[in-house]
MMTF fields as JSON, N, C-alpha, C and O atoms, coordinates in Angstrom:
{
  "mmtfVersion": "1.0.0",
  "mmtfProducer": "UNKNOWN",
  "numBonds": 427,
  "numAtoms": 428,
  "numGroups": 107,
  "numChains": 1,
  "numModels": 1,
  "chainsPerModel": [1],
  "groupsPerChain": [107],
  "chainIdList": ["A"],
  "bondAtomList": [4, 2, 8, 6, 12, 10, 16, 14, 20, 18, 24, 22, 28, 26, 32, 30, 36, 34, 40, 38, 44, 42, 48, 46, 52, 50, 56, 54, 60, 58, 64, 62, 68, 66, 72, 70, 76, 74, 80, 78, 84, 82, 88, 86, 92, 90, 96, 94, 100, 98, 104, 102, 108, 106, 112, 110, 116, 114, 120, 118, 124, 122, 128, 126, 132, 130, 136, 134, 140, 138, 144, 142, 148, 146, 152, 150, 156, 154, 160, 158, 164, 162, 168, 166, 172, 170, 176, 174, 180, 178, 184, 182, 188, 186, 192, 190, 196, 194, 200, 198, 204, 202, 208, 206, 212, 210, 216, 214, 220, 218, 224, 222, 228, 226, 232, 230, 236, 234, 240, 238, 244, 242, 248, 246, 252, 250, 256, 254, 260, 258, 264, 262, 268, 266, 272, 270, 276, 274, 280, 278, 284, 282, 288, 286, 292, 290, 296, 294, 300, 298, 304, 302, 308, 306, 312, 310, 316, 314, 320, 318, 324, 322, 328, 326, 332, 330, 336, 334, 340, 338, 344, 342, 348, 346, 352, 350, 356, 354, 360, 358, 364, 362, 368, 366, 372, 370, 376, 374, 380, 378, 384, 382, 388, 386, 392, 390, 396, 394, 400, 398, 404, 402, 408, 406, 412, 410, 416, 414, 420, 418, 424, 422],
  "bondOrderList": [1, 1, 1, 1, 1, 1, 1, 1, 1, 1, 1, 1, 1, 1, 1, 1, 1, 1, 1, 1, 1, 1, 1, 1, 1, 1, 1, 1, 1, 1, 1, 1, 1, 1, 1, 1, 1, 1, 1, 1, 1, 1, 1, 1, 1, 1, 1, 1, 1, 1, 1, 1, 1, 1, 1, 1, 1, 1, 1, 1, 1, 1, 1, 1, 1, 1, 1, 1, 1, 1, 1, 1, 1, 1, 1, 1, 1, 1, 1, 1, 1, 1, 1, 1, 1, 1, 1, 1, 1, 1, 1, 1, 1, 1, 1, 1, 1, 1, 1, 1, 1, 1, 1, 1, 1, 1],
  "groupList": [{"groupName": "UNK", "atomNameList": ["N", "CA", "C", "O"], "elementList": ["N", "C", "C", "O"], "formalChargeList": [0, 0, 0, 0], "bondAtomList": [1, 0, 2, 1, 3, 2], "bondOrderList": [1, 1, 2], "singleLetterCode": "X", "chemCompType": "L-PEPTIDE LINKING"}],
  "groupTypeList": [0, 0, 0, 0, 0, 0, 0, 0, 0, 0, 0, 0, 0, 0, 0, 0, 0, 0, 0, 0, 0, 0, 0, 0, 0, 0, 0, 0, 0, 0, 0, 0, 0, 0, 0, 0, 0, 0, 0, 0, 0, 0, 0, 0, 0, 0, 0, 0, 0, 0, 0, 0, 0, 0, 0, 0, 0, 0, 0, 0, 0, 0, 0, 0, 0, 0, 0, 0, 0, 0, 0, 0, 0, 0, 0, 0, 0, 0, 0, 0, 0, 0, 0, 0, 0, 0, 0, 0, 0, 0, 0, 0, 0, 0, 0, 0, 0, 0, 0, 0, 0, 0, 0, 0, 0, 0, 0],
  "groupIdList": [1, 2, 3, 4, 5, 6, 7, 8, 9, 10, 11, 12, 13, 14, 15, 16, 17, 18, 19, 20, 21, 22, 23, 24, 25, 26, 27, 28, 29, 30, 31, 32, 33, 34, 35, 36, 37, 38, 39, 40, 41, 42, 43, 44, 45, 46, 47, 48, 49, 50, 51, 52, 53, 54, 55, 56, 57, 58, 59, 60, 61, 62, 63, 64, 65, 66, 67, 68, 69, 70, 71, 72, 73, 74, 75, 76, 77, 78, 79, 80, 81, 82, 83, 84, 85, 86, 87, 88, 89, 90, 91, 92, 93, 94, 95, 96, 97, 98, 99, 100, 101, 102, 103, 104, 105, 106, 107],
  "secStructList": [7, 7, 6, 6, 7, 3, 3, 3, 3, 3, 6, 7, 6, 6, 7, 1, 1, 1, 3, 3, 3, 3, 3, 3, 7, 1, 7, 6, 6, 6, 1, 1, 1, 1, 7, 1, 3, 3, 3, 3, 3, 7, 3, 3, 1, 7, 7, 7, 7, 7, 6, 6, 3, 3, 3, 3, 7, 4, 4, 4, 6, 7, 1, 1, 7, 3, 3, 3, 3, 6, 6, 1, 7, 3, 3, 3, 3, 4, 4, 4, 7, 7, 3, 3, 3, 3, 7, 7, 7, 2, 2, 2, 2, 2, 2, 2, 2, 2, 2, 2, 2, 2, 2, 6, 6, 7, 7],
  "xCoordList": [65.124, 65.271, 64.98, 64.501, 65.314, 65.955, 65.589, 65.777, 65.042, 64.801, 66.018, 66.882, 66.352, 67.438, 68.017, 68.487, 67.914, 68.06, 67.548, 66.403, 68.966, 67.891, 68.032, 68.982, 67.346, 66.865, 66.765, 66.379, 67.041, 66.486, 65.23, 65.336, 63.782, 62.852, 62.307, 62.239, 61.82, 61.651, 60.043, 59.115, 60.068, 58.787, 57.874, 56.707, 58.262, 56.831, 55.918, 56.262, 54.585, 53.442, 53.38, 53.536, 53.08, 53.054, 54.537, 54.693, 55.684, 56.885, 57.225, 57.162, 57.511, 57.961, 59.43, 59.756, 60.132, 61.185, 61.254, 60.152, 61.932, 61.793, 62.643, 62.164, 63.351, 63.829, 63.819, 63.73, 63.877, 64.23, 64.759, 64.906, 65.445, 65.9, 64.825, 64.534, 64.545, 63.823, 64.747, 65.663, 64.076, 64.644, 63.751, 62.664, 63.995, 62.82, 62.803, 63.772, 61.605, 61.357, 60.186, 59.94, 59.531, 58.629, 59.427, 60.64, 58.479, 59.576, 59.645, 58.698, 60.293, 60.953, 60.048, 60.422, 58.435, 57.668, 56.814, 56.172, 56.329, 55.555, 56.925, 56.413, 57.978, 58.896, 58.594, 58.239, 58.732, 58.856, 57.362, 57.528, 56.375, 54.517, 54.532, 55.369, 53.497, 52.69, 52.467, 52.239, 52.4, 51.841, 52.638, 53.834, 52.14, 52.686, 53.434, 53.925, 53.505, 54.313, 54.77, 54.156, 56.005, 56.685, 56.744, 56.886, 56.677, 56.864, 57.661, 58.49, 58.271, 59.317, 59.951, 58.997, 60.892, 61.057, 61.396, 62.185, 61.346, 62.243, 63.511, 63.824, 64.342, 65.574, 65.85, 65.989, 66.019, 66.307, 67.486, 68.168, 67.845, 69.414, 69.395, 70.494, 68.513, 68.272, 68.084, 67.474, 68.29, 67.894, 67.494, 68.135, 66.873, 66.453, 66.955, 66.501, 68.18, 68.551, 67.741, 68.167, 66.252, 65.2, 65.298, 66.247, 64.599, 65.288, 64.083, 63.622, 63.6, 62.648, 63.691, 63.268, 64.548, 65.363, 66.867, 67.477, 67.388, 68.79, 69.375, 68.735, 71.018, 71.698, 72.285, 72.521, 72.415, 73.459, 74.113, 73.488, 75.551, 76.201, 76.584, 76.092, 77.862, 78.874, 78.627, 78.347, 78.794, 78.992, 77.559, 77.702, 76.519, 75.467, 75.011, 73.933, 75.829, 75.634, 75.027, 74.234, 75.368, 74.8, 75.946, 76.904, 75.626, 76.745, 77.26, 78.466, 76.246, 76.849, 75.735, 75.097, 75.974, 75.168, 73.967, 73.761, 72.73, 71.314, 70.617, 71.297, 69.143, 68.54, 67.304, 66.645, 67.389, 66.104, 65.001, 65.386, 63.774, 62.505, 61.42, 60.484, 61.99, 60.467, 59.456, 59.037, 58.74, 57.706, 57.166, 56.702, 57.218, 56.826, 56.804, 56.977, 56.53, 56.285, 55.382, 54.486, 55.739, 54.855, 55.118, 56.226, 53.922, 53.787, 54.349, 53.959, 55.203, 55.862, 55.75, 56.068, 55.278, 55.216, 56.612, 57.609, 56.826, 58.101, 58.814, 59.968, 57.559, 58.221, 59.147, 60.007, 58.93, 59.673, 60.935, 61.692, 61.266, 62.52, 63.66, 64.148, 64.028, 64.909, 66.464, 67.379, 66.521, 67.821, 68.284, 68.04, 69.239, 69.69, 70.98, 71.947, 70.841, 72.424, 72.881, 74.08, 72.459, 73.177, 72.592, 71.435, 73.284, 72.479, 72.872, 73.941, 71.962, 72.273, 73.092, 73.057, 73.591, 74.893, 73.799, 72.697, 74.136, 73.677, 73.113, 71.902, 74.052, 73.991, 73.188, 72.728, 73.195, 72.148, 70.515, 69.437, 70.81, 69.247, 68.82, 67.705, 69.929, 68.692, 68.695, 68.195, 69.352, 69.535, 67.564, 66.615, 67.559, 66.13, 64.929, 63.778, 65.683, 64.271, 63.719, 62.747, 65.012, 64.42, 63.963, 62.917, 64.339, 63.477, 61.92, 60.908, 62.026, 60.424, 59.459, 58.441, 59.817, 59.203, 59.138, 58.101, 59.716, 59.302, 58.519, 57.522, 58.746, 57.69, 55.928, 54.814, 56.262, 55.029, 54.282, 53.351, 54.754, 54.516, 54.429, 53.473, 55.893, 55.602, 56.892, 57.476, 57.216, 58.761, 58.405, 59.191],
  "yCoordList": [-11.316, -13.041, -13.791, -13.135, -15.076, -15.566, -16.994, -17.174, -17.943, -19.548, -19.625, -18.886, -20.917, -21.544, -20.615, -21.221, -19.694, -18.998, -19.504, -19.743, -19.585, -20.016, -18.965, -18.182, -18.931, -18.134, -18.623, -19.789, -17.959, -18.563, -17.304, -16.108, -18.229, -17.859, -18.171, -19.334, -17.161, -17.032, -17.486, -16.929, -18.662, -19.51, -19.749, -19.489, -20.316, -20.202, -21.146, -22.293, -20.678, -21.771, -22.204, -21.477, -23.78, -24.128, -24.996, -25.731, -24.691, -25.411, -25.463, -24.353, -26.237, -26.239, -25.869, -25.867, -25.594, -24.734, -23.278, -22.868, -22.581, -21.037, -20.694, -19.826, -21.116, -20.617, -21.752, -22.79, -21.987, -22.301, -22.345, -21.141, -23.001, -22.396, -23.137, -24.323, -22.306, -22.85, -22.031, -21.212, -22.638, -22.269, -22.058, -22.576, -21.031, -20.54, -21.805, -22.341, -21.989, -23.08, -22.385, -23.047, -21.048, -20.553, -20.287, -20.188, -20.075, -19.809, -18.23, -17.568, -17.776, -16.212, -15.288, -14.121, -15.566, -14.725, -14.772, -13.741, -15.278, -15.579, -14.795, -14.245, -14.669, -14.072, -12.47, -11.647, -12.378, -10.784, -10.173, -8.971, -10.402, -10.409, -9.415, -9.14, -9.168, -8.526, -9.534, -9.108, -10.687, -11.933, -12.073, -12.207, -12.078, -11.721, -12.363, -12.0, -14.057, -14.988, -16.11, -16.487, -16.776, -17.743, -18.925, -18.949, -19.768, -21.095, -21.717, -21.744, -22.398, -23.15, -24.158, -24.9, -24.839, -25.859, -25.984, -25.048, -26.697, -26.872, -27.05, -27.365, -26.876, -27.272, -28.035, -27.257, -29.709, -30.024, -30.713, -31.241, -30.793, -31.428, -32.753, -33.281, -33.415, -35.038, -35.245, -34.267, -35.899, -36.151, -38.165, -38.886, -38.638, -40.247, -40.872, -41.882, -39.798, -40.258, -40.386, -40.884, -39.765, -40.322, -39.635, -38.904, -39.832, -38.947, -37.899, -37.439, -37.54, -35.941, -35.301, -34.332, -35.634, -34.619, -34.43, -35.297, -33.203, -32.928, -32.435, -32.001, -32.537, -32.595, -31.145, -30.864, -30.241, -29.301, -28.909, -29.189, -28.158, -27.928, -26.645, -25.739, -26.58, -25.087, -24.12, -22.924, -24.885, -24.668, -23.331, -22.15, -23.99, -23.283, -22.364, -21.795, -22.106, -21.493, -21.868, -21.176, -23.206, -24.296, -23.773, -23.111, -24.288, -24.857, -25.803, -25.848, -27.024, -27.925, -28.774, -28.189, -30.414, -30.728, -30.74, -30.853, -30.572, -30.516, -31.318, -32.057, -31.3, -32.15, -30.734, -29.959, -30.846, -29.742, -31.24, -32.383, -30.848, -31.738, -31.251, -30.452, -32.131, -31.08, -31.837, -31.833, -32.862, -33.16, -32.344, -33.055, -31.058, -30.699, -28.978, -28.109, -28.628, -27.142, -26.669, -27.256, -25.338, -24.407, -23.02, -22.658, -22.252, -20.841, -19.898, -20.154, -18.866, -18.144, -16.664, -16.288, -15.694, -14.386, -13.829, -14.06, -13.252, -12.505, -11.695, -11.74, -10.798, -10.107, -10.837, -10.167, -12.194, -12.754, -13.447, -13.956, -13.526, -13.97, -13.085, -12.715, -12.786, -11.598, -11.907, -11.456, -12.888, -13.242, -14.645, -15.84, -13.735, -14.634, -15.457, -14.873, -16.933, -17.455, -17.7, -17.952, -17.769, -18.693, -18.877, -18.462, -19.662, -20.291, -21.682, -22.293, -21.898, -22.696, -23.071, -22.306, -23.819, -23.851, -24.239, -24.62, -24.133, -24.287, -26.051, -26.274, -27.125, -28.231, -28.939, -30.073, -27.701, -28.248, -27.766, -28.216, -26.791, -26.434, -28.039, -28.559, -28.481, -29.335, -30.636, -31.612, -30.725, -31.975, -31.27, -32.007, -30.078, -29.915, -30.118, -30.484, -29.695, -29.79, -31.522, -31.892, -32.167, -34.049, -34.087, -34.735, -33.524, -34.075, -33.538, -34.19, -32.285, -31.91, -32.193, -32.451, -32.164, -33.316, -34.784, -35.237, -35.871, -36.916, -36.375, -37.041, -35.536, -34.916, -34.565, -34.967, -33.877, -33.5, -34.72, -34.422, -35.435, -36.719, -36.605, -36.984, -35.862, -35.4, -35.982, -35.585, -36.952, -37.558, -39.129, -39.924],
  "zCoordList": [69.828, 70.106, 68.491, 67.566, 68.379, 67.088, 67.88, 69.083, 66.977, 67.042, 67.408, 66.937, 68.679, 68.79, 70.368, 71.331, 70.343, 71.327, 72.854, 73.236, 73.661, 75.13, 76.302, 76.267, 77.085, 77.829, 79.199, 79.289, 80.376, 81.885, 82.002, 81.73, 82.617, 82.739, 83.757, 84.153, 84.359, 86.174, 86.079, 85.494, 86.848, 86.554, 85.829, 86.121, 84.697, 83.675, 84.109, 84.391, 84.197, 84.242, 85.396, 86.377, 85.473, 86.795, 87.115, 88.09, 85.937, 86.877, 88.242, 88.771, 88.871, 90.039, 90.642, 91.829, 89.644, 89.879, 90.143, 90.507, 90.103, 90.447, 88.867, 88.137, 88.63, 87.276, 86.345, 87.0, 85.02, 83.923, 83.123, 82.916, 82.075, 80.876, 79.507, 79.349, 78.931, 77.646, 76.36, 76.436, 75.219, 73.838, 73.241, 73.498, 72.028, 71.672, 70.389, 69.853, 70.192, 68.924, 67.72, 66.711, 67.932, 66.557, 65.989, 66.178, 64.843, 63.663, 63.281, 63.709, 62.793, 62.668, 62.239, 62.35, 61.558, 61.271, 62.365, 62.16, 63.446, 64.942, 65.914, 66.89, 65.906, 66.61, 66.397, 67.24, 65.647, 64.767, 65.025, 65.234, 65.076, 64.833, 66.304, 67.163, 66.106, 67.576, 68.291, 69.423, 68.271, 68.977, 69.913, 69.652, 71.357, 72.616, 73.47, 74.539, 72.493, 72.891, 72.14, 71.142, 72.63, 71.578, 72.168, 73.39, 71.655, 71.523, 72.159, 71.25, 73.162, 73.901, 74.105, 74.34, 74.213, 74.752, 75.831, 75.964, 77.09, 78.421, 78.082, 76.934, 79.0, 79.204, 80.459, 81.403, 80.904, 81.929, 82.332, 81.454, 83.571, 83.658, 83.707, 83.877, 83.612, 83.443, 81.928, 81.495, 81.201, 80.27, 80.006, 80.771, 79.367, 78.93, 77.32, 76.783, 76.675, 75.671, 74.384, 73.342, 74.623, 73.902, 72.378, 72.095, 71.752, 70.045, 70.133, 69.088, 71.31, 71.18, 72.366, 72.996, 72.563, 73.012, 72.527, 71.901, 72.889, 72.239, 73.429, 74.387, 73.32, 74.564, 73.815, 72.64, 75.336, 74.888, 76.17, 77.193, 76.322, 76.962, 76.933, 76.26, 78.009, 78.214, 76.458, 76.369, 75.523, 74.279, 73.843, 73.524, 73.976, 74.16, 75.139, 74.964, 76.339, 77.331, 78.282, 78.921, 78.542, 79.866, 80.743, 80.345, 82.357, 83.08, 82.69, 82.445, 82.505, 82.618, 80.983, 80.107, 81.231, 80.274, 80.816, 82.024, 79.564, 79.796, 78.849, 78.137, 78.689, 77.269, 76.948, 77.639, 76.352, 75.62, 75.467, 75.22, 75.669, 75.942, 74.735, 74.772, 73.6, 73.069, 72.72, 71.563, 74.028, 73.967, 75.388, 76.279, 75.569, 76.857, 76.425, 77.279, 74.764, 74.451, 75.264, 75.871, 75.228, 76.044, 75.386, 74.991, 75.31, 75.128, 76.31, 77.449, 76.12, 76.835, 76.524, 75.396, 77.529, 77.199, 76.474, 77.158, 75.425, 75.1, 76.176, 76.602, 76.535, 77.712, 78.92, 79.492, 79.26, 80.228, 79.673, 80.499, 78.263, 77.888, 77.657, 76.589, 78.994, 78.643, 78.767, 78.078, 79.941, 80.435, 79.502, 79.666, 78.223, 77.113, 77.773, 78.262, 77.708, 78.118, 76.88, 76.991, 75.474, 74.336, 73.281, 73.21, 71.938, 70.897, 70.368, 70.382, 70.019, 69.218, 67.998, 67.034, 67.962, 66.377, 65.336, 65.733, 63.8, 62.941, 62.997, 62.986, 63.051, 64.184, 65.168, 65.301, 65.887, 67.133, 66.737, 67.126, 65.912, 65.245, 64.208, 64.178, 63.54, 63.021, 63.682, 63.123, 65.108, 65.741, 66.33, 66.599, 66.347, 67.529, 66.629, 66.866, 65.305, 64.472, 63.628, 62.97, 64.151, 63.894, 65.007, 64.985, 66.537, 67.645, 67.65, 67.907, 67.324, 66.939, 66.629, 67.271, 64.91, 63.827, 64.521, 64.037, 65.466, 66.009, 67.368, 67.645, 68.042, 69.104, 68.279, 68.615, 67.398, 67.301, 65.68, 64.932, 65.665, 64.757, 63.191, 62.515, 62.597, 61.485, 60.897, 59.889, 61.671, 60.797, 60.749, 60.233]
}
């Protein structure tokens, strides 16, 4: 598992959908640690074009255009991140970094 990978997860937390796609946003040190969870951002089929959202699509392993929502970060058990879909390119990772910085008030 690495930062920027997308996974399909079965009903994480209180999500009303039975499955949702998430992108791993945790730093490498946390991912490789004994810590049992990773910080992830949900991917939604509808986006508002906000600066805290990143558009993804077929190139990243999705079936259609979707949006990573950096305003709704969640902690997910690493053992639930098993259905790998794809990875973000370096340019998409840079977009994700900017969106996360804005969402967390760091920019």
